[in-house]
C-alpha positions as CSV (number, residue, x, y, z in Angstrom):
1,X,-15.5,-12.0,1.1
2,X,-19.3,-12.4,0.8
3,X,-19.7,-10.0,3.8
4,X,-17.3,-7.5,2.3
5,X,-19.1,-7.6,-1.1
6,X,-22.5,-7.1,0.5
7,X,-21.6,-3.9,2.4
8,X,-22.7,-0.6,0.8
9,X,-19.3,1.0,1.2
10,X,-17.1,-0.3,-1.6
11,X,-14.3,-1.0,-1.3
12,X,-14.2,-1.6,2.4
13,X,-11.6,-2.8,4.9
14,X,-12.9,-6.4,4.8
15,X,-11.5,-6.7,1.3
16,X,-8.0,-6.5,2.9
17,X,-6.1,-9.2,4.7
18,X,-6.1,-8.7,8.6
19,X,-2.4,-7.6,8.4
20,X,-3.2,-4.8,5.9
21,X,-6.3,-3.8,7.9
22,X,-4.3,-3.5,11.0
23,X,-1.6,-1.3,9.3
24,X,-4.3,1.1,7.9
25,X,-6.3,1.1,11.1
26,X,-3.2,2.2,13.0
27,X,-2.4,4.8,10.3
28,X,-5.9,6.3,10.3
29,X,-6.4,6.0,14.1
30,X,-9.7,4.1,13.7
31,X,-10.8,0.5,12.9
32,X,-13.5,1.6,10.4
33,X,-11.5,3.6,7.9
34,X,-12.2,4.4,4.3
35,X,-9.9,5.1,1.3
36,X,-10.7,8.8,1.8
37,X,-9.3,8.5,5.4
38,X,-6.1,7.0,4.1
39,X,-5.8,9.6,1.3
40,X,-6.4,12.4,3.8
41,X,-3.6,11.2,6.1
42,X,-1.1,11.1,3.2
43,X,-1.1,8.1,1.0
44,X,2.6,7.5,0.1
45,X,5.0,4.7,0.7
46,X,7.0,6.3,3.5
47,X,4.0,7.0,5.6
48,X,3.0,3.3,6.0
49,X,5.2,0.9,7.9
50,X,4.8,-2.3,5.9
51,X,6.6,-4.7,3.7
52,X,6.4,-4.6,-0.1
53,X,3.7,-7.3,-0.3
54,X,1.4,-5.3,2.1
55,X,2.1,-2.1,0.3
56,X,1.1,-3.6,-3.1
57,X,-2.2,-4.9,-1.6
58,X,-3.0,-1.5,-0.1
59,X,-2.2,0.3,-3.4
60,X,-4.5,-2.2,-5.2
61,X,-7.3,-1.7,-2.7
62,X,-7.0,2.1,-2.9
63,X,-6.9,1.9,-6.8
64,X,-10.5,0.5,-6.6
65,X,-11.6,4.0,-5.8
66,X,-9.3,5.7,-8.3
67,X,-6.7,6.8,-5.6
68,X,-3.0,6.5,-6.3
69,X,-0.1,7.1,-4.0
70,X,1.0,10.7,-4.0
71,X,4.4,12.2,-4.0
72,X,5.4,13.4,-0.5
73,X,5.9,17.2,-0.2
74,X,9.4,18.2,-1.1
75,X,10.2,14.9,-2.8
76,X,11.1,14.6,-6.5
77,X,9.8,11.9,-8.9
78,X,12.4,9.7,-10.7
79,X,11.7,11.7,-13.8
80,X,12.5,15.0,-12.0
81,X,15.8,13.6,-10.7
82,X,16.8,12.5,-14.1
83,X,16.0,15.9,-15.7
84,X,17.9,18.0,-13.1
85,X,21.5,18.9,-13.9
86,X,22.5,19.7,-10.3
87,X,24.4,22.8,-11.4
88,X,27.0,20.9,-13.5
89,X,29.4,23.2,-15.2
90,X,29.1,23.4,-18.9
91,X,32.0,22.3,-21.0
92,X,34.1,25.0,-22.4
93,X,34.6,25.1,-26.1
């Protein structure tokens, strides 16, 4: 961690466990990736093949630079699903 903290690029991949670093390196296609690289490729849960523990660690690491997972194109949020009526017929009076 001392090496990770001494590097000028913060946060950097050394702040992650080796398992999470490997997941993101494969996702980005390079060993020295940045949070911008991850964001550029599409930072959402379905894009990263990992378990929940690794996903939480990656989200926490990305949050250090103010980046949050995004909604995939064409997908609704939970709130959008709850608000949509799916064309239900209205009750007749």
